[in-house]
All heavy atoms as an XYZ file, in Angstrom:
752
protein
N     -12.820    -13.044    -10.262
C     -11.858    -13.718     -9.492
C     -11.556    -15.061    -10.243
O     -10.307    -15.489    -10.347
C     -12.205    -13.946     -8.063
C     -11.320    -14.646     -7.286
S      -9.945    -13.667     -6.644
C     -10.612    -12.788     -5.502
N     -12.570    -15.764    -10.641
C     -12.427    -17.034    -11.362
C     -11.552    -16.979    -12.482
O     -10.641    -17.836    -12.701
C     -13.783    -17.714    -11.576
C     -13.753    -19.065    -12.213
C     -15.149    -19.552    -12.643
O     -16.020    -19.473    -11.728
O     -15.254    -20.041    -13.666
N     -11.750    -15.978    -13.379
C     -11.021    -15.821    -14.620
C      -9.539    -15.484    -14.303
O      -8.615    -16.152    -14.921
C     -11.546    -14.677    -15.418
C     -10.780    -14.555    -16.749
C     -11.551    -13.508    -17.674
C     -10.863    -13.495    -19.057
N     -11.555    -12.558    -19.989
N      -9.231    -14.710    -13.288
C      -7.891    -14.416    -12.970
C      -7.186    -15.720    -12.546
O      -6.092    -16.051    -12.908
C      -7.803    -13.367    -11.887
C      -6.442    -13.237    -11.231
C      -8.280    -11.932    -12.407
N      -7.865    -16.429    -11.632
C      -7.190    -17.753    -11.071
C      -7.032    -18.754    -12.159
O      -6.046    -19.393    -12.225
C      -7.994    -18.256     -9.892
C      -8.102    -17.279     -8.620
S      -6.376    -16.739     -8.192
C      -5.594    -18.292     -7.802
N      -7.988    -18.852    -13.016
C      -7.847    -19.758    -14.142
C      -6.611    -19.472    -15.035
O      -5.738    -20.276    -15.345
C      -9.083    -19.750    -14.974
C      -9.019    -20.772    -16.126
C     -10.372    -20.885    -16.895
N     -11.016    -19.642    -17.268
C     -10.655    -18.801    -18.362
N      -9.610    -19.287    -19.069
N     -11.196    -17.636    -18.568
N      -6.456    -18.070    -15.456
C      -5.475    -17.676    -16.244
C      -4.111    -17.791    -15.547
O      -3.185    -18.172    -16.128
C      -5.730    -16.310    -16.747
C      -6.859    -16.109    -17.675
C      -7.121    -14.635    -17.946
C      -6.586    -16.731    -18.971
N      -4.117    -17.585    -14.250
C      -2.893    -17.581    -13.455
C      -2.261    -18.931    -13.301
O      -1.084    -19.173    -12.993
C      -3.136    -16.900    -12.036
N      -3.108    -19.942    -13.412
C      -2.628    -21.380    -13.317
C      -2.484    -22.027    -14.546
O      -2.120    -23.223    -14.587
C      -3.541    -22.087    -12.384
O      -4.853    -22.148    -12.954
C      -3.589    -21.509    -10.927
N      -2.626    -21.354    -15.769
C      -2.524    -21.951    -17.111
C      -1.042    -22.433    -17.389
O      -0.816    -23.433    -17.886
C      -2.951    -21.049    -18.152
C      -4.412    -21.076    -18.379
C      -4.829    -20.128    -19.624
O      -4.045    -19.280    -19.955
O      -5.959    -20.337    -20.055
N      -0.071    -21.502    -16.897
C       1.306    -21.796    -17.175
C       2.064    -21.476    -15.902
O       1.447    -20.960    -14.931
C       1.814    -20.767    -18.285
C       1.015    -21.019    -19.583
C       1.571    -22.332    -20.247
C       0.969    -22.422    -21.615
N       1.336    -23.644    -22.281
N       3.358    -21.859    -15.915
C       4.148    -21.683    -14.657
C       4.345    -20.223    -14.305
O       4.290    -19.980    -13.098
N       4.590    -19.351    -15.193
C       4.753    -17.951    -14.847
C       3.807    -17.107    -15.637
O       3.812    -17.152    -16.919
C       6.244    -17.508    -15.202
C       6.419    -16.050    -14.808
C       7.270    -18.366    -14.420
N       2.956    -16.265    -14.953
C       1.978    -15.517    -15.578
C       2.051    -14.034    -14.998
O       2.174    -13.887    -13.768
C       0.667    -16.061    -15.337
C      -0.580    -15.105    -15.962
C       0.510    -17.474    -15.898
N       2.032    -13.172    -15.894
C       1.927    -11.572    -15.461
C       0.766    -11.046    -16.052
O       0.501    -11.081    -17.188
C       3.246    -10.942    -15.934
C       4.510    -11.700    -15.497
C       3.356     -9.510    -15.443
C       5.799    -11.102    -15.994
N      -0.008    -10.351    -15.207
C      -1.134     -9.502    -15.601
C      -0.594     -8.094    -15.719
O       0.034     -7.567    -14.765
C      -2.311     -9.677    -14.648
C      -2.937    -10.888    -14.653
C      -2.532    -11.917    -13.773
C      -3.971    -11.144    -15.475
C      -3.201    -13.193    -13.808
C      -4.747    -12.421    -15.538
C      -4.160    -13.369    -14.704
N      -0.818     -7.453    -16.934
C      -0.192     -6.197    -17.183
C      -1.202     -5.240    -17.804
O      -2.352     -5.628    -18.091
C       0.966     -6.221    -18.132
O       0.493     -6.630    -19.407
C       1.918     -7.318    -17.653
N      -0.729     -4.019    -17.980
C      -1.401     -3.093    -18.884
C      -0.500     -2.618    -19.883
O       0.714     -2.543    -19.669
C      -1.923     -1.867    -18.076
C      -3.104     -2.200    -17.110
C      -3.704     -0.919    -16.459
C      -4.858     -1.255    -15.677
N      -5.394     -0.127    -14.928
N      -0.983     -2.455    -21.106
C      -0.162     -2.209    -22.324
C       0.724     -0.942    -22.194
O       1.767     -0.871    -22.805
C      -0.910     -2.141    -23.569
O      -1.977     -1.181    -23.541
N       0.249     -0.005    -21.399
C       0.994      1.358    -21.175
C       1.881      1.326    -19.929
O       2.388      2.463    -19.581
C       0.057      2.422    -21.253
O      -0.926      2.315    -20.200
N       1.988      0.254    -19.245
C       2.639      0.267    -17.974
C       4.116      0.051    -18.052
O       4.459     -1.073    -18.581
C       1.975     -0.772    -17.092
S       2.866     -0.991    -15.476
N       4.978      0.896    -17.799
C       6.448      0.771    -17.922
C       6.936     -0.247    -16.975
O       7.874     -0.964    -17.175
C       7.181      2.069    -17.895
S       6.951      2.968    -16.378
N       6.459     -0.296    -15.749
C       6.927     -1.256    -14.698
C       6.536     -2.708    -15.112
O       7.324     -3.636    -14.893
C       6.185     -0.922    -13.366
C       6.767      0.364    -12.654
C       5.941      0.689    -11.447
C       8.206      0.372    -12.391
N       5.389     -2.820    -15.821
C       5.129     -4.207    -16.436
C       6.124     -4.632    -17.390
O       6.466     -5.760    -17.375
C       3.647     -3.990    -17.072
S       2.299     -3.654    -15.883
N       6.423     -3.717    -18.198
C       7.423     -3.963    -19.288
C       8.844     -4.378    -18.625
O       9.439     -5.393    -18.920
C       7.643     -2.806    -20.217
C       8.673     -2.974    -21.215
C       8.441     -3.640    -22.375
C       9.889     -2.315    -20.980
C       9.524     -3.850    -23.259
C      10.939     -2.563    -21.955
C      10.732     -3.225    -23.127
O      11.766     -3.442    -24.031
N       9.171     -3.584    -17.607
C      10.417     -3.872    -16.933
C      10.504     -5.298    -16.261
O      11.527     -5.920    -16.270
C      10.703     -2.772    -15.884
N       9.360     -5.580    -15.597
C       9.341     -6.969    -14.993
C       9.368     -8.027    -16.043
O      10.073     -9.021    -15.912
C       8.056     -7.104    -14.127
C       7.773     -8.586    -13.600
C       8.125     -6.220    -12.929
N       8.667     -7.886    -17.078
C       8.734     -8.859    -18.244
C      10.206     -9.017    -18.758
O      10.637    -10.124    -19.019
C       7.743     -8.586    -19.258
C       7.394     -9.588    -20.374
O       7.762    -10.701    -20.080
N       6.888     -9.164    -21.430
N      10.890     -7.839    -19.002
C      12.202     -7.884    -19.518
C      13.065     -8.677    -18.449
O      13.983     -9.467    -18.798
C      12.723     -6.524    -19.735
C      14.177     -6.521    -20.084
C      11.975     -6.019    -20.945
N      12.883     -8.397    -17.288
C      13.753     -9.072    -16.127
C      13.563    -10.407    -16.220
O      14.572    -11.347    -16.233
C      13.287     -8.478    -14.779
C      13.867     -9.271    -13.574
C      15.518     -9.060    -13.521
C      13.244     -8.817    -12.278
N      12.335    -11.007    -16.334
C      12.151    -12.371    -16.453
C      12.805    -13.032    -17.576
O      13.441    -14.103    -17.605
C      10.613    -12.753    -16.383
C      10.037    -12.700    -15.111
C      10.353    -11.694    -14.091
C       9.099    -13.563    -14.738
C       9.811    -11.667    -12.811
C       8.496    -13.632    -13.471
C       8.925    -12.684    -12.595
N      12.676    -12.364    -18.783
C      13.332    -12.819    -20.035
C      14.784    -12.825    -19.982
O      15.481    -13.858    -20.436
C      12.865    -11.933    -21.214
C      11.390    -12.121    -21.592
C      11.027    -11.251    -22.689
O      11.725    -10.783    -23.518
N       9.629    -11.044    -22.794
N      15.424    -11.902    -19.222
C      16.816    -11.884    -18.976
C      17.247    -13.074    -18.098
O      18.482    -13.570    -18.269
C      17.220    -10.456    -18.352
C      17.267     -9.458    -19.389
C      17.667     -8.131    -18.866
O      17.926     -8.079    -17.658
O      17.794     -7.105    -19.597
N      16.347    -13.483    -17.218
C      16.663    -14.649    -16.466
C      16.458    -16.025    -17.161
O      16.926    -16.985    -16.818
C      15.790    -14.659    -15.159
C      16.140    -13.414    -14.210
C      15.803    -15.872    -14.337
C      15.358    -13.310    -13.082
N      15.742    -15.869    -18.335
C      15.611    -17.040    -19.220
C      14.082    -17.677    -19.083
O      13.953    -18.703    -19.483
N      13.274    -16.786    -18.567
C      11.892    -17.216    -18.431
C      11.078    -16.383    -19.239
O      11.148    -15.075    -19.203
C      11.362    -17.127    -16.949
C       9.925    -17.351    -16.739
C      12.323    -18.038    -16.128
N      10.206    -16.905    -20.034
C       9.206    -16.150    -20.974
C       7.828    -16.316    -20.472
O       7.130    -17.372    -20.737
C       9.412    -16.615    -22.414
C      10.826    -16.243    -22.927
C      11.927    -17.083    -22.603
C      10.930    -15.066    -23.419
C      13.155    -16.737    -23.058
C      12.331    -14.665    -23.849
C      13.385    -15.495    -23.578
O      14.604    -15.132    -24.080
N       7.373    -15.440    -19.656
C       6.072    -15.589    -19.024
C       4.973    -15.352    -19.990
O       5.083    -14.794    -21.020
C       5.927    -14.519    -17.985
C       6.978    -13.448    -18.508
C       7.945    -14.134    -19.214
N       3.722    -15.905    -19.557
C       2.536    -15.658    -20.381
C       2.063    -14.227    -19.711
O       2.010    -14.100    -18.598
C       1.404    -16.631    -20.079
C       0.129    -16.217    -20.661
C       1.879    -18.015    -20.584
N       1.819    -13.339    -20.770
C       1.419    -12.000    -20.304
C      -0.060    -11.781    -20.700
O      -0.437    -11.973    -21.961
C       2.298    -11.075    -21.028
C       1.878     -9.512    -20.725
C       3.776    -11.086    -20.535
N      -0.895    -11.347    -19.832
C      -2.269    -11.035    -20.092
C      -2.442     -9.412    -19.905
O      -2.296     -9.035    -18.730
C      -3.240    -11.751    -19.151
C      -3.259    -13.199    -19.382
N      -3.900    -13.761    -20.401
C      -2.734    -14.199    -18.687
C      -3.696    -15.044    -20.349
N      -3.052    -15.394    -19.260
N      -2.714     -8.731    -20.917
C      -2.864     -7.280    -20.849
C      -4.334     -7.040    -20.530
O      -5.317     -7.162    -21.272
C      -2.488     -6.712    -22.043
C      -0.970     -6.635    -22.357
C      -0.556     -6.038    -23.621
O      -1.419     -5.671    -24.524
O       0.681     -5.645    -23.739
N      -4.655     -6.726    -19.262
C      -5.943     -6.595    -18.810
C      -6.653     -5.406    -19.372
O      -7.969     -5.285    -19.354
C      -6.108     -6.679    -17.257
C      -5.443     -5.442    -16.639
C      -5.528     -7.935    -16.767
C      -5.616     -5.401    -15.046
N      -5.990     -4.365    -19.814
C      -6.549     -3.245    -20.450
C      -7.141     -3.558    -21.889
O      -8.007     -2.807    -22.421
C      -5.694     -2.034    -20.538
C      -4.447     -2.278    -21.186
O      -3.970     -3.396    -21.249
O      -3.805     -1.250    -21.808
N      -6.791     -4.645    -22.390
C      -7.297     -5.207    -23.658
C      -8.262     -6.237    -23.527
O      -8.778     -6.826    -24.536
C      -6.164     -5.601    -24.672
C      -5.187     -4.452    -24.976
C      -4.122     -4.898    -25.823
C      -3.344     -3.636    -26.229
N      -2.178     -4.080    -27.055
N      -8.692     -6.576    -22.269
C      -9.636     -7.658    -21.978
C     -11.012     -7.050    -21.608
O     -11.041     -6.155    -20.863
C      -9.101     -8.607    -20.823
C      -9.935     -9.778    -20.706
O     -11.190     -9.708    -20.347
O      -9.287    -10.821    -20.797
N     -12.073     -7.618    -22.197
C     -13.466     -7.017    -21.871
C     -13.707     -7.060    -20.365
O     -14.450     -6.259    -19.860
C     -14.324     -7.875    -22.702
C     -13.551     -8.717    -23.631
C     -12.150     -8.636    -23.212
N     -13.101     -8.062    -19.676
C     -13.341     -8.219    -18.279
C     -12.208     -7.534    -17.484
O     -12.071     -7.877    -16.266
C     -13.332     -9.590    -17.789
C     -14.458    -10.388    -18.622
O     -15.662     -9.849    -18.832
O     -14.290    -11.593    -19.021
N     -11.486     -6.623    -18.150
C     -10.268     -6.135    -17.363
C     -10.525     -5.315    -16.024
O      -9.810     -5.502    -15.166
N     -11.580     -4.604    -15.979
C     -11.952     -3.873    -14.763
C     -12.123     -4.864    -13.678
O     -11.630     -4.696    -12.504
C     -13.152     -3.003    -15.019
C     -12.805     -1.742    -15.791
C     -11.930     -0.836    -15.255
C     -11.756      0.480    -16.103
N     -10.595      1.204    -15.778
N     -12.934     -5.956    -13.918
C     -13.165     -6.937    -12.917
C     -11.945     -7.719    -12.547
O     -11.757     -8.024    -11.293
C     -14.362     -7.909    -13.388
C     -15.709     -7.251    -13.549
C     -15.803     -6.435    -14.720
O     -15.164     -6.669    -15.726
O     -16.697     -5.520    -14.635
N     -11.156     -7.996    -13.472
C      -9.880     -8.631    -13.238
C      -8.908     -7.820    -12.316
O      -8.340     -8.276    -11.413
C      -9.210     -8.936    -14.551
C      -9.890    -10.082    -15.365
S      -9.267    -10.185    -17.085
C      -7.715    -11.129    -16.767
N      -8.901     -6.528    -12.668
C      -8.079     -5.599    -11.807
C      -8.598     -5.662    -10.273
O      -7.784     -5.655     -9.364
C      -8.207     -4.270    -12.432
C      -7.224     -3.225    -11.842
C      -7.278     -1.872    -12.542
O      -7.524     -1.779    -13.732
O      -6.956     -0.893    -11.919
N      -9.849     -5.562    -10.188
C     -10.516     -5.583     -8.794
C     -10.171     -7.022     -8.085
O      -9.793     -6.995     -7.010
C     -11.972     -5.526     -8.815
C     -12.425     -4.207     -9.157
C     -13.898     -4.017     -9.293
C     -14.482     -2.748     -9.899
N     -15.865     -2.688    -10.146
N     -10.162     -8.055     -8.922
C      -9.866     -9.431     -8.300
C      -8.387     -9.572     -7.938
O      -8.118     -9.994     -6.813
C     -10.186    -10.580     -9.331
N      -7.475     -8.921     -8.650
C      -6.072     -8.972     -8.407
C      -5.843     -8.141     -7.127
O      -5.046     -8.687     -6.229
C      -5.327     -8.456     -9.475
C      -5.262     -9.425    -10.769
C      -3.839     -8.128     -9.167
C      -4.836     -8.854    -12.125
N      -6.490     -7.026     -6.968
C      -6.394     -6.254     -5.666
C      -6.819     -7.064     -4.467
O      -6.238     -6.998     -3.519
C      -7.002     -4.955     -5.862
O      -6.511     -4.268     -7.016
C      -6.802     -4.056     -4.715
N      -7.967     -7.747     -4.647
C      -8.560     -8.561     -3.536
C      -7.651     -9.630     -3.150
O      -7.756    -10.144     -2.067
C      -9.909     -9.034     -4.031
C     -11.042     -7.969     -3.928
C     -12.407     -8.581     -4.310
C     -13.453     -7.492     -4.196
N     -14.801     -8.026     -4.562
N      -6.825    -10.179     -4.092
C      -5.953    -11.285     -3.874
C      -4.788    -10.825     -2.938
O      -4.068    -11.645     -2.502
C      -5.412    -11.947     -5.086
C      -6.445    -12.796     -5.763
C      -5.876    -13.189     -7.261
C      -6.738    -14.030     -5.021
N      -4.634     -9.477     -2.910
C      -3.596     -8.957     -2.000
C      -2.362     -8.249     -2.763
O      -1.497     -7.978     -2.131
N      -2.581     -8.041     -4.009
C      -1.505     -7.372     -4.777
C      -1.698     -5.920     -4.468
O      -2.762     -5.314     -4.668
C      -1.660     -7.584     -6.284
S      -0.231     -7.433     -7.189
N      -0.549     -5.213     -3.971
C      -0.637     -3.858     -3.538
C      -0.840     -2.987     -4.838
O      -1.329     -1.792     -4.610
C       0.624     -3.375     -2.818
C       1.952     -3.549     -3.566
O       1.938     -3.954     -4.790
N       2.981     -3.150     -2.945
N      -0.557     -3.329     -6.026
C      -0.839     -2.607     -7.269
C      -1.423     -3.534     -8.136
O      -0.965     -4.766     -8.209
C       0.380     -1.897     -7.774
N      -2.489     -3.200     -8.910
C      -3.079     -4.152     -9.696
C      -2.200     -4.728    -10.862
O      -2.365     -5.925    -11.276
C      -4.348     -3.452    -10.278
C      -4.170     -2.000    -10.080
C      -3.177     -1.942     -8.924
N      -1.254     -3.952    -11.365
C      -0.354     -4.419    -12.379
C       1.070     -3.838    -12.100
O       1.132     -2.868    -11.498
C      -0.762     -4.005    -13.745
C      -2.035     -4.784    -14.224
C      -0.906     -2.476    -13.906
N       2.094     -4.624    -12.482
C       2.037     -5.932    -12.798
C       1.751     -6.859    -11.626
O       2.125     -6.626    -10.503
C       3.458     -6.224    -13.335
C       4.327     -5.325    -12.478
C       3.458     -4.108    -12.202
N       0.925     -7.957    -11.909
C       0.577     -8.879    -11.015
C       1.308    -10.170    -11.442
O       0.897    -10.730    -12.369
C      -0.891     -9.116    -10.792
N       2.228    -10.655    -10.627
C       3.096    -11.882    -11.073
C       2.600    -13.063    -10.247
O       2.576    -13.005     -8.987
C       4.561    -11.491    -10.818
C       5.475    -12.738    -11.169
C       4.985    -10.289    -11.581
N       2.387    -14.125    -10.994
C       2.052    -15.406    -10.446
C       3.153    -16.365    -10.855
O       3.466    -16.491    -12.069
C       0.771    -15.916    -11.012
C      -0.440    -15.148    -10.401
C      -0.784    -13.936    -10.947
C      -1.219    -15.679     -9.381
C      -1.863    -13.153    -10.388
C      -2.359    -15.074     -8.869
C      -2.707    -13.774     -9.395
N       3.686    -17.136     -9.928
C       4.683    -18.144    -10.262
C       4.127    -19.467     -9.646
O       3.941    -19.533     -8.479
C       6.089    -17.830     -9.610
C       6.592    -16.546    -10.262
C       7.041    -18.976     -9.926
C       7.859    -15.998     -9.651
N       4.005    -20.470    -10.487
C       3.421    -21.713    -10.059
C       1.998    -21.622     -9.539
O       1.628    -22.268     -8.564
N       1.253    -20.628    -10.058
C      -0.107    -20.486     -9.764
C      -0.314    -19.683     -8.403
O      -1.524    -19.495     -8.002
N       0.742    -19.182     -7.793
C       0.691    -18.524     -6.598
C       1.015    -17.016     -6.739
O       2.055    -16.678     -7.570
C       1.708    -19.054     -5.582
C       1.620    -18.509     -4.244
C       2.614    -19.086     -3.195
N       3.999    -18.881     -3.505
C       4.745    -17.827     -3.220
N       4.168    -16.848     -2.549
N       5.979    -17.620     -3.581
N       0.330    -16.082     -6.263
C       0.550    -14.664     -6.346
C       1.914    -14.311     -5.700
O       2.016    -14.506     -4.463
C      -0.626    -13.833     -5.828
C      -0.364    -12.392     -5.862
C      -0.224    -11.778     -7.263
C      -1.530    -11.688     -5.021
N       2.837    -13.816     -6.429
C       3.994    -13.361     -5.810
C       3.950    -11.900     -5.333
O       4.520    -11.450     -4.384
C       5.228    -13.516     -6.837
C       6.484    -12.905     -6.238
C       5.507    -15.004     -7.080
N       3.253    -11.021     -6.280
C       3.117     -9.743     -5.983
C       3.263     -8.900     -7.210
O       3.243     -9.294     -8.375
N       3.596     -7.556     -6.928
C       3.778     -6.586     -8.057
C       5.235     -6.321     -8.052
O       6.098     -7.080     -7.676
C       2.978     -5.361     -7.613
O       2.809     -4.528     -8.784
N       5.525     -5.072     -8.658
C       7.004     -4.737     -8.885
C       7.864     -4.918     -7.632
O       8.948     -5.302     -7.634
C       6.972     -3.375     -9.517
O       6.177     -3.337    -10.616
C       8.457     -3.034     -9.952
N       7.299     -4.215     -6.591
C       8.216     -4.248     -5.305
C       8.527     -5.479     -4.832
O       9.739     -5.779     -4.435
C       7.459     -3.445     -4.259
C       7.400     -1.924     -4.429
O       8.138     -1.332     -5.225
N       6.442     -1.236     -3.748
N       7.495     -6.502     -4.849
C       7.848     -7.806     -4.338
C       8.792     -8.575     -5.247
O       9.768     -9.172     -4.797
C       6.515     -8.535     -4.208
C       5.682     -8.108     -3.040
C       4.808     -6.895     -3.442
O       4.763     -6.545     -4.612
O       4.326     -6.185     -2.588
N       8.641     -8.383     -6.563
C       9.437     -9.082     -7.585
C      10.898     -8.494     -7.458
O      11.863     -9.364     -7.453
C       8.879     -8.876     -8.976
C       9.870     -9.416    -10.130
C       7.563     -9.699     -9.102
N      11.092     -7.224     -7.421
C      12.349     -6.656     -7.288
C      13.037     -7.006     -5.997
O      14.298     -7.320     -5.967
C      12.449     -5.151     -7.546
C      11.888     -4.759     -8.860
S      12.813     -5.511    -10.246
C      14.466     -4.785    -10.075
N      12.269     -7.017     -4.947
C      12.949     -7.405     -3.636
C      13.463     -8.923     -3.622
O      14.513     -9.174     -3.184
C      11.864     -7.347     -2.476
O      11.588     -6.086     -2.225
N      12.656     -9.729     -4.286
C      13.084    -11.207     -4.510
C      14.365    -11.310     -5.345
O      15.253    -11.925     -5.030
C      11.974    -11.969     -5.076
C      10.811    -12.388     -4.210
C       9.637    -13.000     -5.075
C      11.186    -13.350     -3.113
N      14.318    -10.438     -6.388
C      15.455    -10.481     -7.381
C      16.704     -9.881     -6.596
O      17.771    -10.618     -6.760
C      15.261     -9.558     -8.554
C      16.289     -9.494     -9.462
N      16.828    -10.615    -10.163
C      16.986     -8.449     -9.968
C      17.774    -10.350    -10.940
N      17.833     -8.842    -10.917
N      16.674     -8.874     -5.879
C      17.800     -8.348     -5.195
C      18.339     -9.131     -4.120
O      19.479     -9.261     -3.806
C      17.530     -6.832     -4.682
C      17.190     -5.879     -5.737
C      16.749     -4.566     -5.108
C      18.487     -5.607     -6.605
N      17.482     -9.947     -3.482
C      17.815    -10.853     -2.409
C      18.431    -12.186     -2.931
O      18.929    -13.017     -2.195
C      16.704    -11.091     -1.388
O      15.794    -12.015     -2.017
N      18.250    -12.363     -4.304
C      18.650    -13.619     -4.917
C      17.753    -14.776     -4.793
O      17.979    -15.896     -5.088
N      16.557    -14.344     -4.425
C      15.372    -15.483     -4.147
C      14.692    -15.616     -5.457
O      13.841    -16.685     -5.459
C      14.529    -15.137     -3.024
O      15.266    -14.960     -1.868
N      14.637    -14.809     -6.485
C      13.787    -14.812     -7.534
C      14.268    -15.910     -8.582
O      13.502    -16.788     -8.947
C      13.618    -13.560     -8.343
C      12.778    -13.487     -9.557
C      11.254    -13.761     -9.084
C      12.843    -12.111    -10.256
N      15.535    -15.924     -8.838
C      16.061    -16.933     -9.818
C      15.736    -18.416     -9.370
O      15.265    -19.226    -10.234
C      17.486    -16.756    -10.039
N      15.887    -18.799     -8.159
C      15.476    -20.188     -7.708
C      14.005    -20.451     -7.862
O      13.714    -21.562     -8.310
C      15.874    -20.224     -6.246
C      16.943    -19.263     -6.092
C      16.583    -18.178     -6.962
N      13.102    -19.489     -7.750
C      11.701    -19.641     -7.957
C      11.424    -19.862     -9.321
O      10.388    -20.660     -9.712
C      10.943    -18.415     -7.491
C      10.652    -18.215     -5.992
C       9.972    -16.838     -5.813
C       9.767    -19.365     -5.464
N      12.182    -19.236    -10.287
C      11.908    -19.415    -11.636
C      12.648    -20.529    -12.398
O      12.357    -20.782    -13.513
C      12.393    -17.979    -12.327
C      11.552    -16.845    -11.993
C      12.201    -15.535    -12.474
C      10.033    -16.940    -12.453
N      13.568    -21.183    -11.678
C      14.275    -22.221    -12.265
C      13.505    -23.288    -12.974
O      13.864    -23.657    -14.067
C      15.340    -22.775    -11.261
C      16.402    -23.700    -11.842
C      17.400    -24.081    -10.847
N      18.202    -22.945    -10.473
C      18.451    -22.448     -9.217
N      17.845    -23.106     -8.264
N      19.150    -21.453     -9.004
N      12.483    -23.717    -12.415
C      11.705    -24.777    -13.093
C      11.106    -24.339    -14.431
O      10.604    -25.168    -15.222
C      10.636    -25.185    -12.079
C      11.073    -24.690    -10.812
C      11.944    -23.441    -11.104
N      11.000    -22.928    -14.637
C      10.354    -22.507    -15.819
C      11.277    -21.928    -16.823
O      10.815    -21.279    -17.887
C       9.296    -21.405    -15.394
C       8.384    -21.898    -14.232
C       8.635    -21.493    -12.865
C       7.480    -22.917    -14.465
C       7.819    -21.852    -11.905
C       6.694    -23.360    -13.455
C       6.897    -22.897    -12.156
O       6.163    -23.380    -11.126
N      12.540    -22.035    -16.682
C      13.548    -21.635    -17.590
C      13.480    -22.299    -18.967
O      13.196    -23.523    -18.926
C      15.018    -21.611    -17.112
C      15.262    -20.592    -16.153
C      16.729    -20.525    -15.856
N      17.008    -19.405    -14.922
C      17.966    -19.451    -14.065
N      18.802    -20.546    -13.968
N      18.195    -18.448    -13.280
N      13.762    -21.589    -19.945
C      13.833    -22.249    -21.354
C      15.122    -22.896    -21.559
O      16.114    -22.565    -21.094
C      13.509    -21.178    -22.415
C      12.169    -20.664    -22.382
S      11.012    -21.875    -22.607
C       9.893    -21.311    -23.642
């Protein structure tokens, strides 16, 4: 849990992913199209990946990846991010982190 929280607060927008996850890729592309380039941590390439996955689930993410953190706060996975995007609420959350 400590490692996930430390990494999640390093930068403004952080996404925990797996290298083979197409939804992770889609969320990352969405953010880039909005003008935000998140820090991406591929947990399947991390020696602590299994523990990180468990920690993300314990934090309340309905799917372990993608797990999106904005401003150090867990936003959620694909469903939550897409709901925010479709409602027009995602862009204002990301505004401070645009390039």
